[in-house]
N, CA, C and O atoms as CSV, one atom per row, in Angstrom:
chain,resi,resn,atom,element,x,y,z
A,1,MET,N,N,160.344,144.039,124.838
A,1,MET,CA,C,158.217,143.399,124.697
A,1,MET,C,C,157.474,144.735,124.605
A,1,MET,O,O,157.104,145.130,123.499
A,2,SER,N,N,157.307,145.238,125.381
A,2,SER,CA,C,156.002,146.075,125.740
A,2,SER,C,C,155.706,146.289,124.647
A,2,SER,O,O,154.518,146.033,124.447
A,3,ARG,N,N,156.452,146.805,123.440
A,3,ARG,CA,C,155.613,146.909,122.146
A,3,ARG,C,C,155.125,146.044,121.543
A,3,ARG,O,O,154.254,146.315,120.717
A,4,GLN,N,N,155.431,145.054,121.709
A,4,GLN,CA,C,155.114,143.987,121.429
A,4,GLN,C,C,153.665,142.923,122.159
A,4,GLN,O,O,153.071,141.956,121.684
A,5,LEU,N,N,153.538,143.530,123.242
A,5,LEU,CA,C,152.498,143.081,124.321
A,5,LEU,C,C,151.135,144.461,123.414
A,5,LEU,O,O,149.969,144.335,123.039
A,6,LEU,N,N,152.020,145.515,123.403
A,6,LEU,CA,C,150.316,146.874,122.889
A,6,LEU,C,C,150.003,146.548,121.576
A,6,LEU,O,O,148.809,146.625,121.288
A,7,LYS,N,N,151.045,146.085,120.409
A,7,LYS,CA,C,150.511,145.661,119.520
A,7,LYS,C,C,149.736,144.258,119.181
A,7,LYS,O,O,149.307,144.097,118.039
A,8,THR,N,N,149.590,143.419,120.003
A,8,THR,CA,C,149.046,142.333,120.412
A,8,THR,C,C,147.521,142.777,121.124
A,8,THR,O,O,146.425,142.231,121.003
A,9,ALA,N,N,147.766,143.511,121.599
A,9,ALA,CA,C,146.997,144.179,122.453
A,9,ALA,C,C,145.558,144.766,121.505
A,9,ALA,O,O,144.465,144.296,121.188
A,10,THR,N,N,146.093,145.699,121.351
A,10,THR,CA,C,145.261,146.026,120.048
A,10,THR,C,C,144.785,145.533,118.757
A,10,THR,O,O,143.960,146.033,117.991
A,11,PHE,N,N,145.754,143.994,118.624
A,11,PHE,CA,C,145.420,143.592,117.642
A,11,PHE,C,C,144.585,142.845,118.252
A,11,PHE,O,O,143.635,143.231,117.570
A,12,ALA,N,N,144.136,142.140,118.917
A,12,ALA,CA,C,143.136,141.627,120.091
A,12,ALA,C,C,141.981,142.468,119.703
A,12,ALA,O,O,141.018,142.102,119.030
A,13,ALA,N,N,142.147,143.375,120.094
A,13,ALA,CA,C,140.955,144.372,120.281
A,13,ALA,C,C,139.904,144.396,118.917
A,13,ALA,O,O,138.687,144.213,118.931
A,14,LEU,N,N,140.977,144.744,117.483
A,14,LEU,CA,C,140.304,144.865,116.201
A,14,LEU,C,C,139.638,143.205,116.458
A,14,LEU,O,O,138.434,142.972,116.356
A,15,HIS,N,N,140.617,142.210,116.784
A,15,HIS,CA,C,140.141,140.665,116.086
A,15,HIS,C,C,138.365,140.501,116.828
A,15,HIS,O,O,137.372,140.340,116.119
A,16,PHE,N,N,138.335,140.581,118.186
A,16,PHE,CA,C,137.005,140.926,118.534
A,16,PHE,C,C,136.139,141.438,118.097
A,16,PHE,O,O,135.072,140.859,117.895
A,17,ALA,N,N,136.332,142.552,117.854
A,17,ALA,CA,C,135.262,143.492,117.070
A,17,ALA,C,C,134.748,143.011,115.510
A,17,ALA,O,O,133.603,143.006,115.058
A,18,VAL,N,N,135.878,142.656,114.937
A,18,VAL,CA,C,135.423,142.160,113.765
A,18,VAL,C,C,134.883,140.596,113.857
A,18,VAL,O,O,134.165,140.145,112.965
A,19,GLY,N,N,135.289,139.786,115.026
A,19,GLY,CA,C,134.810,138.704,114.925
A,19,GLY,C,C,133.168,138.367,115.309
A,19,GLY,O,O,132.379,137.435,115.156
A,20,PHE,N,N,133.179,139.818,115.940
A,20,PHE,CA,C,131.610,139.814,117.019
A,20,PHE,C,C,130.970,140.253,115.546
A,20,PHE,O,O,130.070,139.655,114.956
A,21,GLY,N,N,131.555,141.261,115.176
A,21,GLY,CA,C,130.319,141.608,113.893
A,21,GLY,C,C,129.936,140.894,112.721
A,21,GLY,O,O,128.899,141.191,112.129
A,22,VAL,N,N,130.676,139.990,112.344
A,22,VAL,CA,C,130.864,138.715,111.260
A,22,VAL,C,C,129.853,137.965,112.076
A,22,VAL,O,O,128.627,138.043,111.997
A,23,THR,N,N,130.449,137.362,112.728
A,23,THR,CA,C,129.291,136.284,113.765
A,23,THR,C,C,128.125,136.602,114.056
A,23,THR,O,O,127.224,135.765,113.996
A,24,TYR,N,N,127.847,138.195,114.524
A,24,TYR,CA,C,126.239,138.229,114.980
A,24,TYR,C,C,125.412,138.513,113.305
A,24,TYR,O,O,124.212,138.315,113.121
A,25,ALA,N,N,126.347,138.986,112.275
A,25,ALA,CA,C,125.641,139.076,111.102
A,25,ALA,C,C,125.424,137.665,110.160
A,25,ALA,O,O,124.844,137.557,109.080
A,26,LEU,N,N,125.934,136.896,110.772
A,26,LEU,CA,C,125.235,135.355,109.624
A,26,LEU,C,C,124.542,134.684,110.943
A,26,LEU,O,O,123.967,133.596,110.970
A,27,THR,N,N,124.717,135.515,111.941
A,27,THR,CA,C,123.746,134.379,113.222
A,27,THR,C,C,122.626,134.967,113.931
A,27,THR,O,O,121.731,134.439,114.591
A,28,GLY,N,N,122.820,135.912,113.710
A,28,GLY,CA,C,121.883,137.238,114.630
A,28,GLY,C,C,121.497,137.416,116.112
A,28,GLY,O,O,120.722,138.091,116.789
A,29,SER,N,N,122.648,136.246,116.304
A,29,SER,CA,C,122.399,135.612,117.822
A,29,SER,C,C,123.964,136.553,118.915
A,29,SER,O,O,125.154,136.238,118.880
A,30,VAL,N,N,123.479,137.397,119.528
A,30,VAL,CA,C,124.297,138.180,120.277
A,30,VAL,C,C,124.922,137.199,121.134
A,30,VAL,O,O,126.029,137.689,121.359
A,31,VAL,N,N,124.843,136.025,121.780
A,31,VAL,CA,C,125.358,135.265,122.886
A,31,VAL,C,C,126.592,134.227,121.762
A,31,VAL,O,O,127.758,133.963,122.054
A,32,ILE,N,N,126.082,133.946,120.887
A,32,ILE,CA,C,126.439,133.330,119.928
A,32,ILE,C,C,127.903,134.015,119.186
A,32,ILE,O,O,128.931,133.337,119.197
A,33,ALA,N,N,127.894,135.142,118.672
A,33,ALA,CA,C,128.642,135.855,118.637
A,33,ALA,C,C,129.316,136.038,119.293
A,33,ALA,O,O,130.463,136.056,118.847
A,34,THR,N,N,129.157,136.280,120.655
A,34,THR,CA,C,130.127,137.199,121.481
A,34,THR,C,C,131.566,135.915,122.134
A,34,THR,O,O,132.750,136.160,122.366
A,35,GLY,N,N,130.596,134.248,122.287
A,35,GLY,CA,C,131.438,133.157,122.214
A,35,GLY,C,C,132.276,133.127,121.641
A,35,GLY,O,O,133.430,133.014,122.054
A,36,VAL,N,N,131.723,133.273,119.935
A,36,VAL,CA,C,132.775,133.173,118.747
A,36,VAL,C,C,134.125,134.516,118.579
A,36,VAL,O,O,135.235,134.600,118.054
A,37,ALA,N,N,133.193,135.409,119.385
A,37,ALA,CA,C,134.235,136.890,119.603
A,37,ALA,C,C,135.350,136.656,120.748
A,37,ALA,O,O,136.430,137.199,120.515
A,38,LEU,N,N,135.247,135.937,121.930
A,38,LEU,CA,C,135.505,135.561,122.985
A,38,LEU,C,C,136.547,134.545,122.598
A,38,LEU,O,O,137.738,134.728,122.848
A,39,ILE,N,N,136.089,133.471,121.985
A,39,ILE,CA,C,137.762,132.034,121.943
A,39,ILE,C,C,138.653,132.214,120.816
A,39,ILE,O,O,139.873,132.367,120.761
A,40,GLU,N,N,137.351,132.133,119.538
A,40,GLU,CA,C,138.503,132.276,118.683
A,40,GLU,C,C,139.886,133.454,118.038
A,40,GLU,O,O,140.947,133.315,117.429
A,41,PRO,N,N,139.026,134.681,118.656
A,41,PRO,CA,C,140.525,135.586,118.958
A,41,PRO,C,C,141.676,135.483,119.963
A,41,PRO,O,O,142.859,135.679,119.684
A,42,ALA,N,N,141.071,135.070,121.461
A,42,ALA,CA,C,141.927,134.263,122.025
A,42,ALA,C,C,142.522,133.876,121.573
A,42,ALA,O,O,143.659,134.328,121.440
A,43,VAL,N,N,142.130,132.862,121.094
A,43,VAL,CA,C,143.423,131.768,120.845
A,43,VAL,C,C,144.465,132.033,119.909
A,43,VAL,O,O,145.653,131.789,120.118
A,44,ASN,N,N,143.705,132.849,118.238
A,44,ASN,CA,C,144.394,133.475,117.489
A,44,ASN,C,C,145.727,134.597,117.986
A,44,ASN,O,O,146.856,134.868,117.578
A,45,THR,N,N,145.016,134.935,118.867
A,45,THR,CA,C,146.209,136.233,119.546
A,45,THR,C,C,147.455,135.332,119.820
A,45,THR,O,O,148.455,135.253,119.105
A,46,VAL,N,N,147.222,134.699,120.932
A,46,VAL,CA,C,148.413,133.543,121.297
A,46,VAL,C,C,149.528,133.474,120.134
A,46,VAL,O,O,150.698,133.846,120.037
A,47,VAL,N,N,148.571,132.797,119.271
A,47,VAL,CA,C,149.513,132.528,117.988
A,47,VAL,C,C,150.009,133.572,117.331
A,47,VAL,O,O,151.184,133.490,116.975
A,48,PHE,N,N,149.215,134.835,117.003
A,48,PHE,CA,C,149.567,135.776,117.151
A,48,PHE,C,C,151.072,136.478,117.699
A,48,PHE,O,O,151.956,137.042,117.054
A,49,PHE,N,N,150.980,136.257,118.801
A,49,PHE,CA,C,152.410,136.421,119.321
A,49,PHE,C,C,153.121,135.663,119.428
A,49,PHE,O,O,154.276,135.985,119.708
A,50,LEU,N,N,152.893,134.780,119.316
A,50,LEU,CA,C,154.377,133.579,119.568
A,50,LEU,C,C,154.723,133.551,117.552
A,50,LEU,O,O,155.814,133.183,117.115
A,51,HIS,N,N,153.982,133.842,116.961
A,51,HIS,CA,C,153.966,134.438,115.421
A,51,HIS,C,C,155.586,135.269,115.527
A,51,HIS,O,O,156.742,134.927,115.279
A,52,GLU,N,N,154.866,136.627,116.077
A,52,GLU,CA,C,155.931,137.589,116.004
A,52,GLU,C,C,157.245,137.119,116.595
A,52,GLU,O,O,158.055,136.595,115.831
A,53,ARG,N,N,157.645,137.304,118.365
A,53,ARG,CA,C,158.694,136.041,118.315
A,53,ARG,C,C,159.431,135.492,117.538
A,53,ARG,O,O,160.598,135.792,117.287
A,54,ALA,N,N,158.477,134.214,116.879
A,54,ALA,CA,C,159.716,133.707,115.778
A,54,ALA,C,C,160.288,134.718,115.210
A,54,ALA,O,O,161.495,134.948,115.276
A,55,TRP,N,N,159.327,135.500,114.517
A,55,TRP,CA,C,160.188,136.396,113.226
A,55,TRP,C,C,160.739,137.375,113.995
A,55,TRP,O,O,160.939,138.378,113.311
A,56,ASP,N,N,161.091,137.512,115.205
A,56,ASP,CA,C,162.207,137.993,115.319
A,56,ASP,C,C,163.647,137.635,115.692
A,56,ASP,O,O,164.663,138.330,115.709
A,57,ARG,N,N,163.483,136.631,115.921
A,57,ARG,CA,C,164.654,135.626,115.508
A,57,ARG,C,C,164.801,135.351,114.305
A,57,ARG,O,O,166.011,135.310,114.084
A,58,VAL,N,N,164.313,135.172,113.543
A,58,VAL,CA,C,164.687,135.363,112.155
A,58,VAL,C,C,165.149,135.907,111.390
A,58,VAL,O,O,164.368,136.646,110.790
A,59,ARG,N,N,166.392,135.929,110.977
A,59,ARG,CA,C,167.314,136.757,110.545
A,59,ARG,C,C,167.527,135.994,108.853
A,59,ARG,O,O,167.881,134.825,108.695
A,60,LEU,N,N,167.169,137.122,107.541
A,60,LEU,CA,C,166.985,136.767,106.390
A,60,LEU,C,C,168.441,137.120,105.907
A,60,LEU,O,O,169.296,137.684,106.590
A,61,PRO,N,N,168.558,136.733,104.744
A,61,PRO,CA,C,170.443,137.059,104.159
A,61,PRO,C,C,169.809,138.494,103.392
A,61,PRO,O,O,168.649,138.612,102.996
A,62,PRO,N,N,170.562,139.216,103.328
A,62,PRO,CA,C,170.093,140.172,102.669
A,62,PRO,C,C,169.695,139.873,100.691
A,62,PRO,O,O,170.090,138.855,100.123
A,63,PRO,N,N,169.186,140.569,100.234
A,63,PRO,CA,C,168.902,140.111,98.385
A,63,PRO,C,C,169.694,140.247,97.303
A,63,PRO,O,O,170.155,141.383,97.192
A,64,ALA,N,N,169.949,139.631,96.631
A,64,ALA,CA,C,170.783,139.262,95.710
A,64,ALA,C,C,171.224,140.317,95.231
A,64,ALA,O,O,170.322,141.005,94.754
A,65,GLY,N,N,172.547,140.892,95.119
A,65,GLY,CA,C,172.615,141.811,94.426
A,65,GLY,C,C,172.533,143.536,95.594
A,65,GLY,O,O,172.655,144.728,95.312
A,66,ALA,N,N,172.375,143.081,96.383
A,66,ALA,CA,C,172.429,144.155,97.629
A,66,ALA,C,C,173.656,144.325,98.292
A,66,ALA,O,O,173.746,145.117,99.230
């Protein structure tokens, strides 16, 4: 599970940077950009982690003809 946590942490850092940059570009406000960049990626990071865990449990059948 440590690989999943590392992947989640790097995703969170990238998501924070993008969220801050986009929100700041749209609003020009450091305060609003920081708030959005903290809340939205935090929620999305948890969802991403759960999504990865769910996909680890999925076993797809081999492609037809394989």
